[in-house]
C-alpha positions as CSV (number, residue, x, y, z in Angstrom):
1,M,20.5,-37.4,-12.1
2,S,22.9,-35.9,-9.7
3,G,26.4,-34.7,-10.8
4,D,28.1,-37.3,-8.6
5,I,26.5,-40.1,-10.4
6,K,27.1,-38.6,-13.9
7,N,30.8,-38.3,-12.9
8,N,30.9,-42.0,-12.5
9,Y,29.8,-43.1,-15.9
10,A,33.3,-44.3,-16.3
11,D,32.7,-47.0,-13.8
12,L,29.8,-48.3,-15.9
13,Y,31.8,-48.2,-19.1
14,D,34.8,-49.8,-17.4
15,A,32.5,-52.7,-16.2
16,I,31.1,-53.2,-19.7
17,L,34.6,-53.4,-21.2
18,K,35.4,-56.3,-18.9
19,L,32.7,-58.5,-20.4
20,K,34.3,-61.1,-22.7
21,T,31.4,-63.4,-23.8
22,R,27.7,-63.2,-24.7
23,E,27.1,-65.1,-21.5
24,D,29.0,-62.5,-19.5
25,C,26.8,-59.8,-21.1
26,E,23.6,-61.7,-20.4
27,L,24.5,-62.2,-16.7
28,F,25.7,-58.6,-16.3
29,F,22.8,-56.9,-17.9
30,Q,20.2,-59.2,-16.2
31,D,21.6,-58.1,-12.9
32,L,22.0,-54.4,-13.9
33,C,18.8,-53.8,-15.8
34,T,15.1,-54.5,-15.5
35,Y,13.5,-56.5,-18.3
36,K,11.8,-53.3,-19.6
37,E,15.2,-51.5,-19.7
38,L,16.7,-54.5,-21.7
39,D,13.7,-54.6,-24.0
40,S,14.1,-50.8,-24.6
41,M,17.7,-51.1,-25.4
42,T,17.2,-54.1,-27.7
43,Q,14.4,-52.3,-29.4
44,R,16.7,-49.4,-30.2
45,V,19.5,-51.6,-31.5
46,V,17.1,-53.6,-33.8
47,S,15.5,-50.3,-35.0
48,A,18.9,-48.8,-35.8
49,K,19.8,-51.9,-37.8
50,L,16.5,-51.7,-39.7
51,L,17.1,-48.0,-40.4
52,K,20.5,-48.8,-41.8
53,N,19.0,-51.5,-44.0
54,G,16.6,-48.9,-45.5
55,E,13.4,-49.8,-43.8
56,T,10.7,-47.1,-43.3
57,Y,9.5,-45.7,-40.0
58,E,6.2,-47.5,-40.5
59,Q,7.8,-50.8,-41.1
60,I,10.1,-50.5,-38.1
61,I,7.3,-49.4,-35.8
62,A,5.2,-52.4,-37.0
63,K,8.2,-54.8,-36.4
64,T,9.5,-53.4,-33.1
65,E,6.6,-51.5,-31.5
66,I,9.0,-48.6,-30.8
67,S,7.5,-45.2,-30.3
68,S,7.8,-42.7,-33.1
69,A,9.6,-40.3,-30.7
70,T,12.2,-42.9,-29.7
71,L,12.6,-44.0,-33.3
72,S,13.2,-40.4,-34.3
73,R,16.0,-40.2,-31.7
74,V,17.5,-43.5,-32.9
75,S,17.4,-42.2,-36.5
76,R,19.2,-38.9,-35.5
77,C,21.8,-41.0,-33.8
78,V,22.2,-43.4,-36.8
79,K,22.6,-40.4,-39.2
80,H,24.7,-38.0,-37.0
81,G,26.0,-40.1,-34.0
82,Q,29.2,-42.1,-33.8
83,G,28.2,-45.2,-31.8
84,Y,25.8,-46.9,-34.2
85,K,28.1,-46.2,-37.1
86,K,30.9,-47.9,-35.4
87,F,29.1,-51.0,-34.1
88,L,26.2,-51.8,-36.5
């Protein structure tokens, strides 16, 4: 990704902060993302919740079909990151 686009992450975050309802979110993310992108983000959030609830990698992979590599990243973020801890 070019530096110019990376410098505009604030535009994305500001747009998300303007969303007030679940319907707003649905409409925004349907326009912004492909179905595959939405599925991938949803899979990560669900996996993070399952990790926080004590489920094993095997159980989570069976329930969500997430790859082990992606689940490993989600797990690191759940353990060491700030975002999941604040919102899940």
